[in-house]
Rosetta silent file (secondary structure, phi, psi, omega in degrees, C-alpha in Angstrom):
SEQUENCE: MKTVELEKIEFPPEKSYKVFSPRLRNRFYWHYHPEIELVYVEADAGIRHVGRHISTYTRSDLVLIGGNLPHLNFDYRLRNDYHQIVVQLRTDFLGKAIDIAPELNDIAKLFHNARHGIAFFGETKEEVAQMLYRMDGLPAIDQLLLLINIFETLAITSEGQELNPGDQQPESSILKDNIRMGEVYKYIDAHYDKEPDVNVIAKKVHLTTAAFCRYFKKQTNITFTAFVNQYRIERAKNLLMQGRNVSETCWAVGLDSLSYFNKLFKSLVGQNPSEFKGRYT
SCORE:     score description
SCORE:     0.000 S_00000001
   1 L     0.000  102.771  179.214 -186.856  -89.825 -128.865 S_00000001
   2 L  -147.187   90.339 -177.034 -189.795  -91.027 -126.759 S_00000001
   3 L  -109.054   -4.194  168.752 -189.674  -94.684 -125.787 S_00000001
   4 L   -98.379  128.314 -174.473 -191.343  -94.480 -122.400 S_00000001
   5 E  -105.806  138.672  171.956 -195.101  -94.297 -122.929 S_00000001
   6 E   -83.780  114.544  176.725 -197.697  -92.670 -120.710 S_00000001
   7 L   -82.326  120.632  177.831 -200.511  -95.188 -120.330 S_00000001
   8 L   -92.780  109.289 -172.816 -203.813  -93.358 -120.171 S_00000001
   9 L   -93.802  130.758  175.633 -206.041  -95.503 -117.999 S_00000001
  10 L  -108.728  131.888 -177.610 -209.806  -95.351 -118.289 S_00000001
  11 L  -107.420  149.388  171.188 -211.911  -96.556 -115.371 S_00000001
  12 L   -58.400  138.040 -174.523 -215.497  -97.760 -115.287 S_00000001
  13 L   -60.541  -24.213 -176.137 -217.560  -94.752 -114.130 S_00000001
  14 L   -95.866    8.063 -176.324 -218.994  -96.696 -111.188 S_00000001
  15 L  -132.210  152.194  177.240 -215.641  -97.922 -109.820 S_00000001
  16 L   -99.559   10.869 -178.908 -212.533  -96.482 -108.161 S_00000001
  17 E  -153.204  170.206 -179.798 -210.374  -99.301 -109.524 S_00000001
  18 E  -138.680  132.897  177.830 -209.960 -101.512 -112.571 S_00000001
  19 E  -123.102  124.894 -178.686 -209.287 -105.276 -112.698 S_00000001
  20 E  -155.940  175.631 -177.165 -208.292 -106.898 -115.987 S_00000001
  21 L  -129.669   84.382 -177.827 -205.980 -109.443 -117.634 S_00000001
  22 L   -70.966  155.235  175.809 -203.813 -107.817 -120.333 S_00000001
  23 L  -135.868  102.994 -173.478 -201.886 -109.856 -122.919 S_00000001
  24 L  -131.490   25.088 -164.077 -198.976 -107.953 -124.464 S_00000001
  25 L   -62.475  -19.456  179.642 -196.192 -110.514 -124.601 S_00000001
  26 L   -95.384    9.313 -178.195 -194.917 -109.615 -128.076 S_00000001
  27 L  -120.326  130.610  172.563 -194.601 -105.914 -127.259 S_00000001
  28 L   -82.388   94.906 -172.726 -191.769 -104.149 -125.419 S_00000001
  29 L  -108.571   84.236  177.083 -194.055 -101.832 -123.443 S_00000001
  30 E   -87.569  111.659 -168.054 -191.887  -99.594 -121.252 S_00000001
  31 E  -148.917  172.509  177.260 -194.479  -97.306 -119.708 S_00000001
  32 E  -150.672  166.387  177.261 -195.710  -95.393 -116.687 S_00000001
  33 L  -161.984  153.268 -178.514 -198.925  -93.944 -115.303 S_00000001
  34 L   -67.201  -20.101 -174.592 -199.925  -91.843 -112.270 S_00000001
  35 L   -80.878  144.049  172.121 -202.085  -94.674 -110.909 S_00000001
  36 L   -71.126  143.584 -176.227 -200.839  -97.323 -108.458 S_00000001
  37 E  -135.485  137.416  172.937 -200.876 -100.823 -109.968 S_00000001
  38 E  -113.545  125.787 -177.484 -200.818 -104.339 -108.528 S_00000001
  39 E  -119.186  128.198  170.699 -199.661 -107.077 -110.921 S_00000001
  40 E  -124.841  127.393 -179.532 -199.977 -110.829 -110.415 S_00000001
  41 E  -135.068  138.030  173.773 -198.767 -113.144 -113.162 S_00000001
  42 E  -112.211  121.479 -179.309 -198.477 -116.920 -113.382 S_00000001
  43 E  -160.673  163.402 -179.237 -195.943 -118.165 -115.969 S_00000001
  44 E   -65.281  -40.272  179.112 -193.080 -120.601 -116.199 S_00000001
  45 E  -168.993  139.770 -178.825 -190.499 -117.800 -116.164 S_00000001
  46 E  -150.746  176.785 -179.694 -190.475 -114.102 -117.014 S_00000001
  47 E  -100.583  132.731  174.291 -188.652 -110.789 -116.801 S_00000001
  48 E  -110.926  113.050 -179.550 -189.354 -108.283 -114.004 S_00000001
  49 E  -130.383  102.793 -177.600 -188.220 -104.784 -114.988 S_00000001
  50 E  -129.074  119.082 -176.033 -189.408 -102.016 -112.669 S_00000001
  51 L    60.548 -126.555  178.701 -187.551  -98.711 -112.552 S_00000001
  52 L   -90.825   -2.468 -175.787 -183.843  -99.520 -112.502 S_00000001
  53 E   -88.443  128.368  174.409 -184.453 -103.049 -111.237 S_00000001
  54 E  -130.635  126.857  177.263 -184.158 -105.977 -113.663 S_00000001
  55 E  -156.643 -176.567  176.476 -184.517 -109.619 -112.593 S_00000001
  56 E  -113.773  159.372  170.494 -186.421 -112.785 -113.437 S_00000001
  57 E  -125.441  155.878 -177.258 -189.380 -114.439 -111.752 S_00000001
  58 E  -124.919  127.211  175.173 -190.277 -118.115 -111.704 S_00000001
  59 E    70.595  -42.496  176.638 -193.795 -119.591 -111.848 S_00000001
  60 E  -161.847  160.103  178.228 -195.455 -116.454 -110.458 S_00000001
  61 E  -147.576  145.343  177.780 -194.836 -112.848 -109.493 S_00000001
  62 E  -136.418  114.834 -173.947 -196.685 -110.279 -107.388 S_00000001
  63 E  -135.527  135.991  173.475 -195.538 -106.655 -107.597 S_00000001
  64 E  -104.238  127.060 -173.303 -196.977 -103.342 -106.403 S_00000001
  65 E  -119.931  122.784 -178.638 -195.946 -100.411 -108.585 S_00000001
  66 L   -74.058  169.469 -179.446 -196.289  -96.812 -107.467 S_00000001
  67 L   -62.017  136.632  176.431 -197.499  -93.922 -109.556 S_00000001
  68 L    64.657   17.163  174.201 -195.201  -92.773 -112.384 S_00000001
  69 L   -90.452  113.693 -176.201 -192.702  -95.587 -111.784 S_00000001
  70 L   -66.592  145.798 -179.652 -191.753  -96.877 -115.270 S_00000001
  71 E  -156.001  157.197  177.429 -192.015 -100.618 -115.833 S_00000001
  72 E   -94.586  147.307  176.279 -192.021 -103.244 -118.551 S_00000001
  73 L   -58.970  135.382 -172.468 -195.041 -105.458 -119.132 S_00000001
  74 L   -73.739  -12.460  178.480 -194.575 -108.631 -117.057 S_00000001
  75 L   -99.479   13.406 -178.534 -195.647 -110.904 -119.907 S_00000001
  76 L   -61.954  126.722  176.468 -192.953 -109.650 -122.293 S_00000001
  77 L    63.967   19.007  173.358 -191.514 -112.526 -124.351 S_00000001
  78 L   -67.881  135.590 -175.674 -193.396 -115.239 -122.476 S_00000001
  79 L   -96.268  -43.045 -176.528 -193.481 -118.326 -124.701 S_00000001
  80 L   -92.989  179.735 -178.825 -195.923 -120.655 -123.016 S_00000001
  81 L   -65.527  152.636 -179.031 -199.417 -119.998 -121.724 S_00000001
  82 L  -154.491  166.229  176.443 -199.774 -117.657 -118.764 S_00000001
  83 E  -133.925  139.186 -176.399 -202.377 -115.856 -116.683 S_00000001
  84 E  -136.953  137.126  173.873 -202.186 -112.282 -115.449 S_00000001
  85 E  -124.060  125.359  179.318 -204.343 -110.174 -113.140 S_00000001
  86 E  -121.092  132.180  175.190 -203.750 -106.427 -112.970 S_00000001
  87 E  -115.905  123.875  176.065 -205.434 -104.039 -110.534 S_00000001
  88 E  -117.400  138.367 -174.715 -205.157 -100.312 -111.209 S_00000001
  89 E  -110.755  138.399  171.177 -206.357  -97.699 -108.719 S_00000001
  90 L   -56.833  151.446 -179.284 -207.692  -94.230 -109.369 S_00000001
  91 L   -64.240  -21.917  176.622 -205.294  -91.593 -108.068 S_00000001
  92 L  -105.036   28.365  179.611 -207.957  -90.629 -105.509 S_00000001
  93 L   -54.364  130.438 -177.257 -208.638  -94.234 -104.484 S_00000001
  94 L    69.175    2.471  174.131 -210.320  -94.258 -101.030 S_00000001
  95 L    55.803 -144.879 -178.661 -210.486  -90.443 -101.208 S_00000001
  96 L   -73.613  -14.214 -176.909 -209.568  -88.443  -98.093 S_00000001
  97 H   -58.670  -34.839 -176.242 -210.239  -91.444  -95.876 S_00000001
  98 H   -66.843  -22.497  179.138 -206.760  -92.827  -96.486 S_00000001
  99 H   -91.209  -23.148 -172.932 -205.251  -89.679  -94.945 S_00000001
 100 H  -115.503  -19.216 -177.816 -207.546  -89.313  -91.949 S_00000001
 101 L   -87.391  116.740 -179.053 -208.766  -92.802  -91.001 S_00000001
 102 H   -61.548  -25.545  179.123 -206.294  -94.451  -88.590 S_00000001
 103 H   -64.656  -18.555 -177.480 -207.548  -97.869  -89.707 S_00000001
 104 H  -104.903   12.091 -177.405 -205.943  -97.170  -93.097 S_00000001
 105 H   -58.724  -43.163 -177.845 -202.538  -96.041  -91.802 S_00000001
 106 H   -63.574  -40.862  179.769 -200.808  -99.260  -92.865 S_00000001
 107 H   -67.999  -37.994  177.539 -202.236  -99.037  -96.375 S_00000001
 108 H   -59.985  -41.725  178.084 -201.235  -95.371  -96.629 S_00000001
 109 H   -66.840  -39.060  178.144 -197.632  -96.336  -95.798 S_00000001
 110 H   -59.941  -47.188 -179.189 -197.778  -99.187  -98.317 S_00000001
 111 H   -63.961  -35.553  177.444 -198.883  -96.832 -101.080 S_00000001
 112 H   -65.136  -44.321 -178.996 -196.123  -94.392 -100.142 S_00000001
 113 H   -72.320  -18.364 -178.662 -193.464  -97.128 -100.315 S_00000001
 114 H   -63.883  -14.755  179.112 -194.868  -98.388 -103.621 S_00000001
 115 H   -62.605  -19.712  176.670 -192.987  -95.565 -105.348 S_00000001
 116 H   -90.359  -12.213 -170.043 -189.929  -97.865 -105.156 S_00000001
 117 L    78.801  130.911 -179.231 -191.811 -100.918 -106.468 S_00000001
 118 E  -131.843  125.875  174.552 -192.362 -103.845 -104.091 S_00000001
 119 E  -101.433  135.694 -178.107 -192.181 -107.554 -104.969 S_00000001
 120 E  -112.210  150.697 -174.218 -193.940 -109.989 -102.637 S_00000001
 121 L  -143.445 -179.076  174.041 -193.090 -113.630 -102.050 S_00000001
 122 H    66.445 -149.085 -177.636 -193.820 -116.650  -99.870 S_00000001
 123 H   -63.867  -31.521  179.293 -197.181 -117.270  -98.229 S_00000001
 124 H   -60.952  -45.074  179.044 -198.199 -113.648  -98.754 S_00000001
 125 H   -60.662  -44.042 -179.623 -197.975 -114.011 -102.525 S_00000001
 126 H   -65.587  -42.640 -179.342 -200.030 -117.204 -102.444 S_00000001
 127 H   -63.633  -44.804 -179.068 -202.664 -115.733 -100.115 S_00000001
 128 H   -67.964  -37.243  177.430 -203.084 -112.572 -102.192 S_00000001
 129 H   -58.283  -43.611  179.531 -203.247 -114.579 -105.421 S_00000001
 130 H   -64.688  -37.650  178.106 -206.188 -116.550 -104.049 S_00000001
 131 H   -67.741  -38.424  177.883 -207.952 -113.334 -103.017 S_00000001
 132 H   -62.921  -40.449  177.655 -207.421 -111.841 -106.480 S_00000001
 133 H   -64.383  -32.641 -178.198 -208.981 -114.916 -108.077 S_00000001
 134 H   -72.691  -16.978 -177.588 -211.979 -114.590 -105.746 S_00000001
 135 L   -65.613  -29.727 -175.961 -212.707 -111.049 -106.975 S_00000001
 136 L   -61.550  123.936  176.266 -214.109 -112.300 -110.271 S_00000001
 137 L    88.628   -7.798  179.300 -217.903 -112.179 -110.268 S_00000001
 138 L   -75.897  151.997  171.167 -218.308 -110.485 -106.884 S_00000001
 139 L   -58.863  154.889 -173.702 -220.565 -107.427 -106.496 S_00000001
 140 H   -56.204  -42.772 -178.079 -218.618 -104.153 -106.675 S_00000001
 141 H   -66.464  -36.726  178.021 -218.817 -103.428 -102.922 S_00000001
 142 H   -69.983  -35.445  174.701 -217.560 -106.925 -102.079 S_00000001
 143 H   -62.181  -43.818 -179.017 -214.723 -106.516 -104.570 S_00000001
 144 H   -62.541  -44.821  179.722 -213.755 -103.230 -102.938 S_00000001
 145 H   -64.016  -38.428  177.884 -213.747 -104.735  -99.440 S_00000001
 146 H   -67.702  -36.927  178.885 -211.663 -107.666 -100.664 S_00000001
 147 H   -65.284  -40.778  176.327 -209.265 -105.259 -102.349 S_00000001
 148 H   -62.751  -39.302  176.804 -208.812 -103.338  -99.089 S_00000001
 149 H   -62.415  -40.176  177.779 -208.134 -106.670  -97.385 S_00000001
 150 H   -60.233  -48.073 -177.553 -205.513 -107.444 -100.035 S_00000001
 151 H   -68.695  -33.006  175.221 -203.713 -104.147  -99.464 S_00000001
 152 H   -65.412  -40.372  177.335 -203.861 -104.568  -95.692 S_00000001
 153 H   -60.594  -43.967  179.549 -202.297 -108.025  -96.110 S_00000001
 154 H   -68.941  -32.114 -176.235 -199.509 -106.535  -98.225 S_00000001
 155 H   -69.902  -33.361 -173.230 -199.066 -103.624  -95.824 S_00000001
 156 H  -101.430   -3.875 -177.379 -198.386 -105.753  -92.731 S_00000001
 157 L   -77.609  156.065  171.672 -196.365 -108.590  -94.248 S_00000001
 158 L   -99.871    1.147 -177.044 -192.605 -109.006  -93.890 S_00000001
 159 L   -95.858   57.139  178.697 -192.523 -110.944  -97.183 S_00000001
 160 E  -139.748  150.273 -179.453 -191.865 -107.964  -99.429 S_00000001
 161 E  -134.216  123.624  174.565 -188.784 -106.511 -101.107 S_00000001
 162 E   -69.698  132.922 -175.208 -188.339 -102.953 -102.373 S_00000001
 163 L   -87.811  -26.418  179.128 -187.013 -103.119 -105.920 S_00000001
 164 L  -130.495   63.075 -175.417 -185.492  -99.633 -106.106 S_00000001
 165 L   -63.727  139.314  176.554 -184.539  -98.815 -102.496 S_00000001
 166 L    74.114    9.424 -178.256 -183.330  -95.304 -101.845 S_00000001
 167 L   -80.695  102.382 -176.317 -184.342  -94.124 -105.310 S_00000001
 168 L  -128.097   75.783  178.305 -185.159  -90.462 -104.722 S_00000001
 169 L   -80.264  145.957  170.732 -184.993  -88.525 -107.993 S_00000001
 170 L   -62.322  141.628 -177.519 -186.096  -84.888 -108.152 S_00000001
 171 H   -55.228  -36.575 -175.519 -189.509  -84.687 -109.804 S_00000001
 172 H   -66.128  -21.855 -176.335 -188.163  -82.395 -112.546 S_00000001
 173 H  -101.825   -8.148 -172.571 -185.694  -85.028 -113.791 S_00000001
 174 H   -62.741  -51.959 -176.212 -187.859  -88.146 -113.602 S_00000001
 175 H   -64.507  -43.446  179.370 -189.548  -87.966 -117.016 S_00000001
 176 H   -58.381  -45.051  179.918 -186.357  -86.945 -118.841 S_00000001
 177 H   -69.426  -37.710  178.171 -184.442  -89.869 -117.326 S_00000001
 178 H   -60.802  -42.365  179.023 -187.320  -92.286 -117.940 S_00000001
 179 H   -65.779  -47.769 -177.548 -187.358  -91.361 -121.628 S_00000001
 180 H   -64.839  -46.126 -178.956 -183.592  -91.564 -122.002 S_00000001
 181 H   -70.360  -28.526  174.556 -183.231  -94.825 -120.072 S_00000001
 182 H   -61.779  -40.739  176.404 -186.189  -96.271 -121.968 S_00000001
 183 H   -62.228  -40.500  179.764 -184.235  -95.718 -125.181 S_00000001
 184 H   -65.790  -47.965 -178.914 -181.225  -97.443 -123.602 S_00000001
 185 H   -61.496  -41.351 -179.714 -183.231 -100.429 -122.344 S_00000001
 186 H   -63.732  -40.751  178.434 -184.934 -100.846 -125.703 S_00000001
 187 H   -64.210  -45.610  179.779 -181.569 -100.819 -127.485 S_00000001
 188 H   -62.436  -42.557 -179.860 -180.081 -103.379 -125.073 S_00000001
 189 H   -62.982  -33.544 -178.414 -183.116 -105.640 -125.412 S_00000001
 190 H   -81.578  -17.571 -172.290 -182.821 -105.524 -129.204 S_00000001
 191 H  -127.999    2.507 -176.357 -179.046 -106.134 -129.288 S_00000001
 192 L   -60.717  -26.771 -178.724 -178.012 -108.141 -126.201 S_00000001
 193 L   -88.070    4.654  176.741 -177.726 -111.276 -128.369 S_00000001
 194 L  -120.232 -124.877  177.106 -175.358 -109.473 -130.741 S_00000001
 195 L  -132.054   87.566  178.241 -172.775 -106.863 -129.787 S_00000001
 196 L   -56.938  132.550 -175.326 -174.348 -103.780 -128.183 S_00000001
 197 L  -109.136  116.253 -177.257 -172.187 -100.785 -129.072 S_00000001
 198 H   -61.787  -30.205  179.507 -171.869  -98.097 -126.429 S_00000001
 199 H   -67.970  -37.853  179.926 -170.990  -95.546 -129.116 S_00000001
 200 H   -66.135  -48.125 -177.092 -174.241  -96.233 -130.986 S_00000001
 201 H   -70.796  -31.951  175.935 -176.507  -95.873 -127.943 S_00000001
 202 H   -60.557  -43.248  178.593 -174.630  -92.784 -126.754 S_00000001
 203 H   -64.700  -38.406 -179.408 -175.370  -91.140 -130.100 S_00000001
 204 H   -60.788  -35.186 -177.992 -179.025  -92.229 -129.904 S_00000001
 205 L  -100.647   14.829  171.307 -179.488  -90.387 -126.601 S_00000001
 206 L    62.697   43.877  174.506 -177.488  -87.349 -127.789 S_00000001
 207 L  -129.643  153.298  169.460 -174.485  -87.743 -125.493 S_00000001
 208 L   -68.855  161.396 -178.986 -170.809  -88.207 -126.139 S_00000001
 209 H   -59.526  -43.991 -179.596 -169.590  -91.704 -125.313 S_00000001
 210 H   -63.080  -43.442  179.846 -167.720  -90.482 -122.236 S_00000001
 211 H   -66.426  -39.191  178.293 -170.731  -88.497 -120.999 S_00000001
 212 H   -62.725  -43.915 -179.352 -173.038  -91.444 -121.646 S_00000001
 213 H   -60.310  -40.233  177.193 -170.806  -93.813 -119.658 S_00000001
 214 H   -66.443  -44.360 -179.249 -170.864  -91.417 -116.693 S_00000001
 215 H   -62.710  -45.668 -176.804 -174.613  -90.934 -116.995 S_00000001
 216 H   -63.771  -42.254 -179.807 -175.339  -94.654 -117.302 S_00000001
 217 H   -66.630  -35.420  176.917 -173.239  -95.548 -114.264 S_00000001
 218 H   -64.642  -37.523 -178.535 -174.951  -92.816 -112.235 S_00000001
 219 H   -73.718  -36.866 -169.932 -178.348  -94.228 -113.218 S_00000001
 220 H  -116.575  -10.859 -177.288 -177.592  -97.931 -112.661 S_00000001
 221 L    69.852    8.557  174.491 -174.494  -98.014 -110.398 S_00000001
 222 L  -139.701  167.030 -179.544 -172.700 -100.287 -112.894 S_00000001
 223 L   -75.106  165.480  178.620 -170.990  -99.875 -116.256 S_00000001
 224 H   -60.640  -45.383 -179.654 -172.750 -100.336 -119.576 S_00000001
 225 H   -62.092  -43.345  179.628 -170.815 -103.555 -120.298 S_00000001
 226 H   -64.634  -37.559  179.144 -171.595 -104.979 -116.863 S_00000001
 227 H   -66.085  -44.146  178.505 -175.273 -104.115 -117.295 S_00000001
 228 H   -58.977  -43.921  179.100 -175.435 -105.807 -120.712 S_00000001
 229 H   -64.888  -38.334  176.514 -173.868 -108.939 -119.226 S_00000001
 230 H   -63.341  -42.244  178.882 -176.326 -108.840 -116.318 S_00000001
 231 H   -63.242  -41.307  177.874 -179.201 -108.513 -118.797 S_00000001
 232 H   -59.740  -42.227 -178.074 -177.821 -111.448 -120.795 S_00000001
 233 H   -70.758  -35.787  175.382 -177.717 -113.619 -117.693 S_00000001
 234 H   -63.993  -41.393  175.455 -181.277 -112.666 -116.702 S_00000001
 235 H   -64.461  -38.696  179.143 -182.404 -113.635 -120.208 S_00000001
 236 H   -62.602  -42.423  177.087 -180.342 -116.834 -119.906 S_00000001
 237 H   -58.234  -43.375  179.499 -182.095 -117.725 -116.646 S_00000001
 238 H   -60.867  -45.176 -178.871 -185.405 -117.212 -118.389 S_00000001
 239 H   -67.410  -40.490  179.075 -184.418 -119.469 -121.306 S_00000001
 240 H   -63.391  -40.099  179.925 -183.035 -122.199 -119.038 S_00000001
 241 H   -69.981  -18.822  177.691 -186.253 -122.225 -117.018 S_00000001
 242 L   -93.077    3.438  172.606 -188.165 -122.628 -120.294 S_00000001
 243 L   106.847   -2.051  177.684 -186.200 -125.777 -121.169 S_00000001
 244 L   -66.397  147.285  175.144 -183.294 -124.573 -123.339 S_00000001
 245 L   -81.674  170.728 -171.825 -180.022 -126.454 -122.837 S_00000001
 246 H   -64.443  -44.810 -179.017 -176.897 -124.642 -121.645 S_00000001
 247 H   -62.845  -47.449  178.446 -175.124 -124.443 -125.012 S_00000001
 248 H   -57.191  -42.214 -178.153 -178.206 -123.151 -126.833 S_00000001
 249 H   -65.120  -42.186  178.728 -178.718 -120.570 -124.120 S_00000001
 250 H   -55.097  -51.359 -178.536 -175.117 -119.403 -124.308 S_00000001
 251 H   -68.123  -36.055 -175.344 -175.362 -118.680 -128.033 S_00000001
 252 H   -64.934  -28.283 -179.333 -178.884 -117.238 -127.724 S_00000001
 253 L   -97.280   11.276  171.039 -177.744 -114.470 -125.361 S_00000001
 254 L    89.744   15.562  177.518 -174.851 -113.435 -127.569 S_00000001
 255 L  -106.061  134.526 -175.899 -171.880 -115.137 -125.910 S_00000001
 256 L  -105.875    8.336  177.219 -169.572 -117.240 -128.072 S_00000001
 257 L  -125.061  115.680 -179.216 -167.567 -118.872 -125.279 S_00000001
 258 H   -65.751  -37.481  179.861 -169.251 -121.568 -123.198 S_00000001
 259 H   -65.720  -40.443  177.950 -166.554 -121.397 -120.528 S_00000001
 260 H   -67.623  -39.909  177.398 -166.989 -117.615 -120.198 S_00000001
 261 H   -58.815  -46.641  179.289 -170.781 -118.014 -120.078 S_00000001
 262 H   -61.435  -42.244 -179.396 -170.462 -120.545 -117.245 S_00000001
 263 H   -65.973  -46.229 -179.767 -168.052 -118.288 -115.358 S_00000001
 264 H   -64.272  -43.659 -179.717 -170.193 -115.171 -115.813 S_00000001
 265 H   -59.426  -47.102 -177.853 -173.385 -117.020 -114.893 S_00000001
 266 H   -66.372  -35.729 -179.206 -171.876 -118.410 -111.682 S_00000001
 267 H   -67.012  -31.469 -177.625 -170.446 -115.028 -110.672 S_00000001
 268 H   -94.245  -28.681 -174.552 -173.880 -113.377 -110.980 S_00000001
 269 H  -105.427  -27.075  179.836 -176.196 -116.205 -109.908 S_00000001
 270 L    95.835    0.042  175.765 -174.041 -118.171 -107.472 S_00000001
 271 L  -153.651  159.662 -177.340 -174.297 -121.487 -109.302 S_00000001
 272 L   -77.414  165.618 -175.462 -173.478 -122.724 -112.780 S_00000001
 273 H   -58.720  -38.348 -179.952 -176.151 -122.876 -115.512 S_00000001
 274 H   -63.929  -42.609  177.980 -176.624 -126.653 -115.267 S_00000001
 275 H   -64.239  -42.827  178.784 -177.247 -126.473 -111.535 S_00000001
 276 H   -61.534  -47.173 -179.560 -179.671 -123.581 -112.012 S_00000001
 277 H   -59.545  -38.205 -179.556 -181.524 -125.412 -114.791 S_00000001
 278 H   -62.713  -22.306  179.654 -181.837 -128.512 -112.597 S_00000001
 279 H   -74.860  -23.253 -169.963 -183.840 -126.546 -110.029 S_00000001
 280 H  -120.561   -6.804 -178.900 -186.593 -125.687 -112.480 S_00000001
 281 L  -127.300    0.000    0.000 -186.773 -128.483 -115.079 S_00000001
């Protein structure tokens, strides 16, 4: 059982960072790596899954991901065209300077907080997106200086949200839980539109059903059934933003009662599916 993958990142020998535009939308790539990563994606609507946090993004997303924090590729299941810029940093990015240079204190704190995953919004997201686009074609030293400017901008902004606040696992348990929860997430993603069976997934991760239910609630703070319904509604939001009508969306996420779908959607989102769809289409 190994469904969380260690991404082995190779860097150009002359650079302390890597900038590229991956395209993996047909692959469920639940993975981690020791390197810090900044992801910017432009798409009509997508899934953001970082650590224990699952939500949707609309039109664009900007997320800083700390080392060894598992995450799903941000282009998973995107239907329409999209653009993505990913920046990955060597684990010794900026060397000892980040620990001793007072000018880099804000960035050092940002990198420390990135272990929770941070999503950025508002003017900060727009400003950083423009800087990321400007990196293309610049000489390496100018790219590096612009990258430091980007991280300083992210470090001092108030337009950021930690995705896994207070998540402090012991190092010895992180990989084991990442592997086990990766198996759970993969199962839910493959079966949310049917009837996910808690007994089946408990067996897959080698726990009794009762032990699995306790473990899952400890990991996510909600029950397995509640999590599946939350996942269904996040997928429903994604489908509605891509133009599906309410009835189609209801059936597509595995619910056979339109009235229950409307009730569940409103309880989790704060508005009914038609109202939500009207905001984005």
